[in-house]
N, C-alpha and C positions, 0 to 999 in steps of 0.2 A: 504493500500500500504506500509506504514512504517513497518507494521508487517512482510510482505513478504520480505522487504529489510533486516530487522534484521535477519530473518531466513537464507537468502542467505549468509549474512556475517558470521554467525555462521557455516554454512556448509562449507564455504571456509576455515575457520580456522581449522575445524576438518578434512577436506579432506586429504587423503594420507595414506601411509603405515607405520606401527609401529612395532618395535620389543618389545615383552612383556618381562619385567624384573622381575615382581613380581605379584603374585596373593595373595591378602590379605597380610599376613606377610611372605609368603613363597617366598624366592629368590633362592632357590635351584631348578632351573627349567632348562629344555633343552634350549639351546641357539637359537633354531630356531622357537620358538613360535611367531606368528605374527598375526596382524589384519590390515585390509585395509578398509577404508571408501570411498565409491564412491562419487563423487562430484555431478553428475547429475542424478544418478540412485537411490539414497538412499538405495544402497545395501551394505552389510557388508560381508566380507569374510576373511579367514585367514587359518593358519595352527596350529593345536592344539596338535601337538606332534606325531601323527600317521596319522590322517585324516585331510582333508581340510573341513572347515565348511563354511556355507554361510547362509545368512538371510537378513533381512531388518532392517532399523533403521529410526526413526523419531525424530526430535529435535524441541524444542521450547525454545528459549533463551539458558540457560545452562542445560536444561533437555533433556535427551535422553532415548529412549526406543528401545531395540533390541528385535526383534520378528522373528517368523518363522524360528528358527534355525534348520538346518539340517546338516548332515555330510556324507562324504563317509563312506564306510563300511569295511575298512580294519582292521585287528587285528595286533597289535604290542605289543609284550611282554614288560613289565616294564614301559610303558608310558600311559596305559589306565586310570590309576587313575588320572594322571595329566590332561589328556584330559577331563574327566568328571568334574574335579575341575574347569577348565577354562570355560567350557560350562555353568556350574551352576552359576559361577560368572557373566558371560555375561548376563544371563537371569535375574539377579537381579539388573543390572545397571539401575540407573535412573537420574544420573547427570554426567557431564564431565567438565574438566578444562584442557585447553591447554595453556602451558606457556614454552617459550624457547625450542621449539621442544620436549617437554615432554607432555604426556597426562596422566591424572588420570581419571579413570572411577569409579564412586562412587555409593554407595547406601546411600543417605543422606550425612552425614559427614564421613562415613566410606569408606576408599579407598579400592576398590576391585581389581583393576588392574592398574599397572603402566607400561608405555611403552614409548619408545623413537622413534621419527620420523626418518624414513629412507630417504635417498636421492638417486635418480637415478644416481647422479654423483659419488656415492660411488662404483658403479659397474665399474670394471676396464676394460681395452681394450679387455678382453676375450669375450666381448659381440658380437663378430662377429661369434660365433658358429652357425652352422646349425646342428640340432639334428634330426635324423630319427630313428623311431622304426617301425619295420614291424613284423606282425604275420600272419601265414597262416596255413591252414590244408585243408583236403578234404572239399570243399564247403564253406570255410571261408577265408576271406582275410581282412586285415586292415593295413593301413600305416598311420603313424602320422609323420608329418614334422613340425618342430618348428624353428622359428628364433626369433629375438628380438621383432619383431612387430606382428607376426601372428602365428597361428597354423592351419594347413591344415590336414584334415582327409579324407582319401579315403577308402571306405568300399567295393568296387568292383574293380577288376583289370581294367576293361574297363569302370568304372563308372566316375562320375563327382566329383572331390574333393570339399569339403566344407571348406572354409577358414573363420576364425574368428580372431578378434583382440585378442592378448595375454594378455596384461596388464602388468604393471610394476612389481607388486608383484609376479606374476607367473614367469616372467623372472628371477627375483632375486632369487626365490626359486630354479629354475633350475641351475642358475650359482653357487649357494651355493653347490648344490649337485655335480656339475661337479668339483668344486674346490677341492674336497676330492679324486679325481681320477687322476692318471697319464694316460691321454688318450692315450699316445703313447704305453702303454702296453696292451690296451684292445684287440688287435688282438690275443694276446697270452693267454688270460684268458681261464681257463678250465671250461667247462659246468659241473655243479654239477650232472646233470642227462641228459640222452639222450633218453627219451621215444619217442621223435619225430621220432626216427629212425624206429620205428615199429608202427607209428600212435597212440602212447599212449598219445601224447600231441601235441599241435600246435607248430610249429617251429617259433622261434623268432630270430631277429637280431637287434643289436643296431649299429648305425653309427653316428659318430661325425666328422664334417668337421670344421677345425680350420685354417683360413687364407689360404684356398685353399688346405690344406692337409687333406685327409680323413683317418679315423681310424675306422675299422669295426670289430665287434666281430665275433667269430665262431658261428655257430648256437647253440641255447640252447632252453630248454623247456620253453614255455610261462608260466609264473607263478613261475618259479624257475631259475632266472638268476644267474650268478656268483655273489658271495657275494660282490665283489668290486663295482659292478654297481647296486646292488639291490635297493639302496635308490633312485638313479636317475631314474631307470625304474619305481619305484613306483610313483614318482612325475610326470613323463610323463603320465602315465595311469590315475592318479588322475585328472590332469588338463584336459586331453582330455575328460574325462567322465563328467566333471562339468563346462566346459567353457560355457559361455552364449553368 
């Protein structure tokens, strides 16, 4: 029983979301690398620069083992090396230390990953956003609706939507993506291609509601959004495909 209590205590210490600041000695990293440890599920997930990763972890005292790592399958120029670097480091982790909201993930005495703990309270009042992404073509339809607490996916116009809990880190990732956009301008964004006009691509739209005011894009090709919203669309699709 005492062993179980000790493990629960260590899991409670580890639980939460972290922003990764270094991998081994490399501190020249993208600012959005993250890792989240679930409290009751022993699941680990995060963002590795281009793709979201997910897996499982087990702990015993200060030992930790991360396994079953998998990622989404997007390709992003210039960050794939960082992504592989991070995933390799995670697979070699066998110890951890949490102190003053900082975490070190080690292999023995060697620090592989350093990260700082995030707080839900660091998310500012913009967390009242409602995000909607829809895509349709002949015989295909999908609508993704996201708020702070949940994600709802509808895959048939007359179907039954499936709702799931979103999670703190997923919401923070979306807020970060939105923060780089002037949402008031998205109705004026030019679609980089319009193959949807002749059924060459599915037609997509993004809608963001902020405190009762709604801003919607012009239609664009699914898979080729305006560059200003490309990162946000990528995060929406990644989360919708990997939410559990």
